[in-house]
Backbone as CSV, one residue per row, in Angstrom:
resi,resn,N_x,N_y,N_z,CA_x,CA_y,CA_z,C_x,C_y,C_z
1,MET,-4.226,15.687,4.515,-3.497,15.188,5.796,-2.949,13.901,5.488
2,LYS,-2.375,13.506,6.060,-1.461,12.447,5.576,-1.191,12.021,7.200
3,LEU,-1.368,10.740,7.597,-1.460,10.312,8.815,-0.300,8.446,8.842
4,THR,0.924,9.116,9.832,1.487,7.519,10.077,0.404,6.098,10.583
5,ILE,0.967,5.334,9.965,0.352,3.786,11.025,1.732,3.580,11.855
6,ASP,1.240,3.301,12.817,2.031,2.254,13.919,1.723,1.167,13.565
7,THR,2.744,0.129,12.742,2.617,-0.897,11.978,2.772,-2.236,13.290
8,THR,3.532,-1.334,14.546,3.817,-2.694,15.533,3.228,-3.286,15.733
9,GLY,3.151,-4.840,15.881,2.119,-6.261,16.104,0.583,-6.415,15.184
10,LYS,1.386,-5.556,14.027,0.454,-6.370,12.589,1.222,-6.714,11.556
11,THR,0.488,-7.495,11.327,1.041,-8.809,9.848,0.268,-8.213,8.861
12,PHE,1.025,-8.300,7.441,0.524,-7.870,6.505,0.826,-8.717,5.437
13,THR,0.085,-9.405,4.901,-0.012,-10.314,3.617,-0.792,-9.714,2.103
14,VAL,0.329,-10.346,1.170,0.286,-9.583,-0.033,-1.314,-10.597,-0.488
15,THR,-2.089,-10.041,-1.013,-3.400,-11.180,-1.553,-3.445,-11.001,-2.747
16,LYS,-2.830,-10.015,-3.342,-3.351,-9.641,-4.788,-2.136,-9.628,-5.503
17,ALA,-1.685,-9.672,-6.596,-0.263,-9.349,-7.412,-0.126,-8.092,-7.611
18,VAL,0.981,-7.165,-7.701,0.891,-5.857,-7.788,0.754,-5.394,-9.197
19,GLU,0.278,-4.332,-9.626,-0.683,-3.560,-10.717,-0.251,-2.341,-10.719
20,GLU,0.137,-1.920,-12.401,0.117,-0.571,-12.300,-1.146,0.142,-12.181
21,LYS,-1.203,1.205,-11.167,-2.405,2.208,-10.984,-2.524,2.861,-12.252
22,LYS,-3.705,2.914,-12.510,-4.104,3.515,-14.086,-5.067,4.749,-14.311
23,ASP,-4.965,5.534,-14.727,-5.503,6.828,-14.634,-6.553,6.600,-15.661
24,GLN,-7.695,7.397,-16.446,-9.023,6.881,-16.446,-9.009,6.847,-18.292
25,ASN,-7.596,7.013,-18.751,-7.416,6.693,-19.897,-6.338,5.439,-20.065
26,GLY,-6.388,4.459,-19.127,-5.532,3.437,-18.979,-4.377,2.983,-19.149
27,ARG,-3.492,4.263,-19.208,-2.206,4.761,-18.705,-1.797,4.866,-17.268
28,GLN,-0.429,4.388,-16.893,0.341,4.343,-15.654,0.563,5.722,-15.341
29,LYS,0.075,5.506,-13.794,0.183,7.237,-13.041,1.243,7.306,-12.610
30,ALA,1.844,8.578,-12.439,2.884,8.749,-12.145,2.776,9.564,-11.187
31,ASP,3.756,9.856,-9.919,3.554,10.279,-9.024,3.887,12.069,-9.393
32,ARG,3.097,12.470,-8.520,3.322,14.584,-9.206,4.788,15.014,-8.972
33,ASN,5.182,14.394,-7.657,6.488,15.404,-6.957,7.832,14.644,-7.763
34,THR,7.062,13.441,-7.658,8.915,12.591,-8.316,8.600,12.418,-9.315
35,ASN,7.977,12.285,-10.201,7.680,11.362,-11.666,7.746,10.039,-11.590
36,GLU,7.810,9.145,-10.695,8.184,7.638,-10.462,6.913,7.119,-10.725
37,LEU,6.735,5.846,-11.389,5.456,5.266,-11.420,4.525,4.519,-10.538
38,LEU,3.718,4.821,-10.307,2.526,4.218,-9.198,2.134,2.818,-9.729
39,TRP,2.122,2.019,-8.528,1.858,0.371,-8.334,0.837,0.499,-7.210
40,SER,-0.065,-0.373,-7.914,-1.288,-0.813,-6.310,-0.891,-2.111,-5.659
41,VAL,-0.661,-2.938,-4.414,-0.915,-4.198,-3.988,-1.794,-4.349,-2.947
42,GLN,-2.377,-5.225,-3.338,-3.518,-5.457,-2.354,-2.827,-6.252,-0.802
43,VAL,-2.965,-6.310,0.186,-2.761,-6.503,1.220,-3.689,-6.924,2.073
44,MET,-3.804,-7.733,3.180,-4.867,-8.100,4.068,-3.516,-7.769,5.545
45,ALA,-4.220,-6.754,6.247,-3.487,-6.032,7.727,-4.613,-7.137,8.381
46,LEU,-4.045,-7.621,9.431,-4.237,-8.412,10.319,-3.482,-7.930,12.100
47,ASP,-4.030,-7.853,12.822,-3.818,-7.755,14.180,-5.562,-8.318,15.159
48,GLU,-4.697,-8.283,16.680,-5.658,-8.968,17.395,-7.284,-8.510,17.802
49,THR,-7.270,-7.897,16.927,-8.673,-7.248,16.413,-9.391,-7.772,15.497
50,GLY,-8.542,-8.029,14.424,-9.334,-8.846,13.377,-8.452,-8.373,12.323
51,GLY,-8.982,-8.225,10.684,-8.198,-8.087,9.581,-9.230,-7.313,8.469
52,GLU,-8.578,-6.575,7.712,-8.766,-5.581,6.258,-7.743,-5.501,5.622
53,VAL,-8.570,-5.927,4.532,-7.802,-5.797,3.378,-7.713,-4.539,2.416
54,ILE,-6.530,-3.780,2.118,-6.279,-2.621,2.144,-5.367,-2.479,0.949
55,ASN,-5.709,-1.511,-0.283,-4.824,-1.125,-1.270,-3.664,-0.342,-1.219
56,VAL,-2.379,-0.485,-0.687,-1.327,0.001,-0.701,-0.342,0.531,-2.063
57,THR,-0.388,1.811,-2.044,0.146,2.383,-3.478,1.770,2.572,-3.149
58,LEU,2.472,2.155,-3.874,3.786,2.291,-3.878,4.386,3.316,-4.698
59,ALA,5.619,4.167,-5.164,5.817,4.700,-6.359,7.739,4.031,-6.671
60,GLY,7.659,3.806,-7.606,9.095,3.334,-8.074,9.175,2.966,-9.658
61,ASN,10.066,2.753,-9.774,10.254,3.080,-12.014,10.309,1.182,-11.702
62,ALA,10.576,0.603,-10.925,10.411,-0.930,-11.457,9.479,-1.338,-10.535
63,MET,8.464,-2.433,-11.178,7.987,-2.968,-10.671,7.886,-3.880,-9.266
64,PRO,7.284,-3.448,-7.891,7.677,-3.926,-6.648,7.535,-5.455,-6.776
65,LYS,8.470,-6.124,-6.372,8.587,-7.862,-6.301,8.643,-7.988,-4.917
66,VAL,6.717,-8.381,-4.628,6.185,-9.279,-4.004,4.907,-10.256,-4.507
67,ASN,5.421,-11.315,-3.675,4.561,-12.193,-4.153,3.352,-12.926,-3.160
68,VAL,1.950,-12.742,-4.136,0.869,-13.519,-3.571,1.181,-14.474,-2.275
69,GLY,0.746,-14.148,-1.024,1.088,-14.901,0.208,2.311,-14.596,0.903
70,SER,2.974,-13.863,0.597,4.127,-13.315,1.129,4.097,-12.054,2.462
71,VAL,4.118,-12.598,3.349,4.489,-11.414,4.621,5.243,-10.285,4.469
72,VAL,4.511,-9.154,4.818,5.683,-7.929,3.850,5.181,-7.405,5.662
73,ALA,6.458,-6.232,5.083,6.405,-5.031,6.479,6.494,-3.735,5.487
74,PRO,5.179,-3.147,5.593,5.539,-1.733,4.997,6.048,-0.649,5.441
75,VAL,6.948,-0.177,5.168,7.685,0.965,5.375,7.172,2.567,5.308
76,GLU,7.083,3.336,6.403,6.393,4.440,6.021,5.264,4.408,5.763
77,LEU,4.025,3.188,6.412,2.994,3.659,5.749,2.412,4.648,6.408
78,GLU,1.038,5.084,5.407,0.590,6.114,5.563,-0.726,6.324,4.995
79,ALA,-1.875,6.815,5.967,-3.353,6.635,5.475,-3.816,8.203,5.013
80,MET,-4.624,8.463,4.208,-4.925,9.604,3.652,-6.185,9.436,2.997
81,PRO,-6.437,10.193,4.531,-8.366,10.174,4.122,-8.842,10.880,2.882
82,TRP,-9.775,10.590,2.286,-9.810,11.588,0.941,-11.847,11.980,1.034
83,ALA,-11.999,12.797,0.320,-13.616,12.876,0.113,-13.639,13.864,-1.343
84,THR,-14.556,13.146,-2.111,-14.722,13.630,-3.689,-15.981,13.748,-4.192
85,ASN,-16.376,14.508,-4.702,-17.949,14.452,-5.223,-18.909,13.299,-4.208
86,GLY,-19.296,13.648,-2.935,-20.195,13.058,-2.055,-19.377,11.711,-1.750
87,ARG,-18.549,11.406,-2.272,-17.480,9.591,-1.870,-16.569,10.012,-0.948
88,ASN,-16.390,9.359,-0.291,-14.713,9.188,0.711,-14.282,7.724,1.141
89,GLY,-13.006,7.871,1.582,-12.376,6.709,1.893,-10.888,7.465,2.731
90,VAL,-10.191,6.535,2.444,-8.574,6.555,2.623,-8.052,5.671,1.884
91,ALA,-7.213,6.492,1.636,-6.016,5.888,0.691,-4.855,5.435,1.434
92,TYR,-3.600,4.596,1.199,-2.834,4.461,1.441,-1.675,4.170,1.028
93,ARG,-0.767,4.522,1.848,0.755,4.474,0.558,1.803,3.882,1.703
94,ALA,2.815,3.286,0.871,3.885,3.240,2.161,5.137,3.377,0.612
95,LYS,6.549,3.638,1.582,7.379,3.922,0.544,8.050,2.470,0.218
96,THR,8.123,1.323,0.871,8.137,0.245,-0.100,7.515,-0.907,1.356
97,LEU,7.589,-2.169,0.562,7.361,-3.483,1.223,8.553,-3.886,1.374
98,ASN,8.664,-4.428,2.673,10.019,-5.204,2.537,9.630,-6.746,3.394
99,PRO,10.337,-7.991,2.834,9.690,-9.137,3.556,9.655,-8.696,4.603
100,ALA,8.947,-9.089,5.493,8.671,-9.200,6.856,10.103,-10.100,7.475
101,THR,9.728,-10.152,8.323,11.512,-10.913,9.367,10.553,-11.487,10.704
102,GLY,10.360,-12.145,11.176,9.097,-12.394,12.527,8.006,-11.582,12.644
103,SER,7.866,-10.969,13.627,6.129,-10.192,13.914,6.555,-8.770,12.629
104,ALA,5.725,-8.183,12.669,5.666,-7.153,11.550,6.033,-5.676,12.345
105,LYS,7.156,-5.006,11.708,7.834,-3.772,12.276,7.311,-2.501,11.788
106,SER,7.561,-1.299,12.250,7.365,-0.186,11.744,8.383,0.281,11.282
């Protein structure tokens, strides 16, 4: 199940440089449907209740151009709950990260 996140009123700041999302053999992963390369970007999501650091996956054949410290606006941010072998969590994915202008927008 994918859940779309309303980013209105939230600020997203890049906290770690873009990295290739790799498989267990050290090769860069690709999207199963589009075959585009996958990238991981760590961001801090902040609103009036506090902040949380999340890793957001992006797909594209060129490395996303975002810098540490940049305030960005995720486009079509989704949360995907998962559970495997007794472990569970939430994976985040966005279509892209745009430079934020003013407050964060959905």
